[in-house]
C-alpha positions as CSV (number, residue, x, y, z in Angstrom):
1,M,0.1,-0.1,0.1
2,A,1.3,3.3,-1.0
3,T,2.2,6.0,1.6
4,G,-0.7,8.2,0.2
5,E,-3.3,5.5,0.6
6,L,-2.3,4.6,4.0
7,A,-2.2,8.3,5.1
8,C,-5.6,9.0,3.7
9,T,-7.2,5.8,5.2
10,Y,-6.0,6.7,8.6
11,A,-7.2,10.3,8.2
12,A,-10.6,9.1,7.1
13,L,-10.7,6.7,10.2
14,I,-9.8,9.5,12.6
15,L,-12.7,11.7,11.1
16,H,-15.1,8.9,11.2
17,D,-14.1,8.1,14.9
18,D,-14.7,11.7,15.8
19,G,-18.0,11.9,14.2
20,I,-16.9,14.4,11.5
21,S,-18.0,14.3,8.0
22,I,-15.3,13.1,5.7
23,N,-14.4,15.3,2.7
24,A,-11.2,16.0,0.9
25,E,-10.3,19.1,2.6
26,K,-10.3,17.4,6.0
27,I,-8.4,14.4,5.0
28,A,-5.8,16.6,3.5
29,T,-5.6,18.9,6.7
30,L,-5.1,15.8,8.8
31,V,-2.4,14.5,6.4
32,K,-0.7,17.8,6.3
33,A,-0.9,17.8,10.3
34,A,0.8,14.6,10.3
35,N,3.8,16.1,8.3
36,L,3.0,13.8,5.3
37,S,2.9,14.8,1.8
38,V,0.5,12.8,-0.6
39,E,-0.5,13.2,-4.1
40,S,-3.4,15.7,-4.5
41,Y,-5.8,13.2,-6.1
42,W,-5.7,10.9,-2.9
43,P,-7.8,12.8,-0.6
44,S,-10.5,13.4,-3.1
45,L,-10.6,9.8,-4.1
46,F,-11.0,8.7,-0.5
47,A,-13.6,11.4,0.0
48,K,-15.7,10.4,-3.0
49,L,-15.6,6.7,-2.0
50,L,-16.6,7.2,1.4
51,E,-19.5,9.5,0.6
52,K,-21.0,6.6,-1.3
53,V,-20.7,3.9,1.4
54,N,-21.2,3.5,5.1
55,V,-17.7,3.3,7.0
56,D,-19.2,1.3,9.7
57,D,-20.3,-1.3,7.1
58,L,-16.7,-1.4,5.9
59,L,-15.3,-1.6,9.2
60,T,-17.5,-4.7,10.1
61,S,-16.9,-6.5,6.8
62,V,-13.2,-6.3,6.8
63,G,-12.5,-10.2,7.9
64,S,-15.5,-11.5,5.7
65,G,-13.8,-11.8,2.5
66,G,-15.6,-12.7,-0.7
67,G,-16.5,-16.2,0.1
68,A,-17.4,-18.9,-2.5
69,A,-19.8,-18.2,-5.5
70,P,-23.1,-19.8,-5.3
71,V,-23.7,-22.7,-7.5
72,A,-26.4,-22.2,-10.1
73,V,-28.5,-25.5,-10.3
74,S,-30.8,-25.7,-13.1
75,A,-33.5,-28.3,-13.9
76,A,-32.7,-30.9,-16.6
77,S,-35.5,-32.2,-18.8
78,G,-36.4,-35.8,-18.6
79,A,-36.7,-37.7,-21.7
80,A,-39.1,-40.4,-20.3
81,G,-41.8,-38.2,-18.6
82,G,-41.1,-35.0,-20.6
83,G,-41.1,-33.2,-17.2
84,A,-38.3,-31.4,-15.5
85,A,-36.3,-33.4,-12.9
86,A,-34.8,-31.2,-10.1
87,A,-31.1,-31.5,-9.6
88,A,-29.9,-32.3,-6.2
89,P,-28.2,-29.7,-4.2
90,A,-24.7,-29.2,-4.1
91,V,-23.1,-30.6,-1.0
92,E,-20.6,-28.2,0.7
93,E,-17.2,-29.9,1.5
94,K,-15.9,-29.5,5.1
95,K,-12.4,-28.4,5.5
96,E,-10.4,-29.9,8.2
97,E,-8.9,-27.3,10.6
98,E,-5.1,-27.8,11.1
99,K,-4.1,-28.5,14.6
100,E,-1.5,-26.3,16.1
101,E,1.7,-27.8,17.0
102,S,2.6,-27.4,20.7
103,D,6.1,-27.2,22.2
104,D,5.6,-30.7,23.7
105,D,5.4,-32.2,20.1
106,M,8.9,-30.8,19.2
107,G,10.7,-32.7,22.0
108,F,12.1,-29.7,23.7
109,S,10.8,-26.8,25.8
110,L,11.8,-23.3,26.5
111,F,13.5,-24.2,29.8
112,D,15.6,-27.3,28.7
């Protein structure tokens, strides 16, 4: 992440935390107060983005990721009856969680 992006991100978070409306001038003022110089387009880009979305929603969805795409299941036509047969729903695969190794498994400890 570039310095300009990071500085504007932190400035926008500070403004949001204080309950101040986020705009390009205020972001630029905070960046300047931090003794940083950024390209002139960064504050306006962040301001335009954050006026369209809710910052709280962005903060709460940080760890959610994209997830898997839903599988489209279409009905196949049956040759014998002429009707449509319903396809079976897709089965989700269970991922096995890796067990963390402890110090006991390595054959030594911190105080040996």
